[in-house]
N, C-alpha and C positions, 0 to 999 in steps of 0.2 A: 756226712763226715767232711770236714774241711781238709785241704791239703796239709795244713800245719798241725792238725790234731794227732794226738798219740793213738796208735792202733789199739793198744790195750785199754785206754780210756774209752775209746769208741765202742769196743766190744763190751765193756762193762756197762756202759750206758744202754746199749742195745739189749743186753741181758735183762737190765732193769725194766725196760719197756715191755719185753716179752713176758716177764714175771707179772707185771701189772695187768697185762691183757689176760693172762692165765688166771689170775686171781679174780677177774671179772667173769670167768667162765668161758672165755674164748680160747679155742684150741687151734693151733697152727700145725699143719703136717710138717714133719721133719724136712722134707725136700723143699717145701715152700719157705720154711724158716731159713734155710741155707741160701736160697735164691734171693730172698729179701735182703739178707745181709750182704751178699755180693753186689746187689743192685745199688746199694747206698754208699758204696766206696767211691772215692773221688775219681775224677776223669783220668788222672795219671795211672790208675789201676785198671783201666779198660782192657789192655792187652792181657794182663794177668787173669781178669775175669773171663774173657773169651777163651783163653787157653784152658783154664780149669773146667769151664763148662763143656767145652768140646772134647776134652781128654777123658772125661768120665764115661765109662761104659755101663755104670750102674747108677741108681738114683743117688743124687747128692745128699749127704747128711750134714747136719749142722756141725757135728764134731769134725768131719773131714774138711769142711769149708773153713772153720776156725783154725784148724791146724795148718792148713795151707796159707791162710792169711798171715798167721804169726811167723811161719817160715819165710814167706816172701818179705815181710817187714824186716826180719833179721838180715836177710840177704841184702835188702836195699840199704840198711844202716851200715852194714859191713862194706858195701861198695862205696857208699858216700864217704866213709872214714878213709878208705884206702885211696880214693881219688883226691880227697881234700889234702892229704899229706904230700901229694905230688905236684900240687899247683904252684 
């Protein structure tokens, strides 16, 4: 994912890749699926990734990783909008 890419577009693209692998008979465990997703986020998401990985006391799931990513993206957009109005 590039810094300028939309998170929802990125998630959709990632889902398509996983579906293609699955249709070829490859299975990816849920925790690995989530960790791969987190690992391909841009560098600006590094603190978020470390926080979410270290905060989890149970195995990471794809659903929880996706939900956290979407929440963080919304938070970042909201912050960006609120700070751009003050400039």
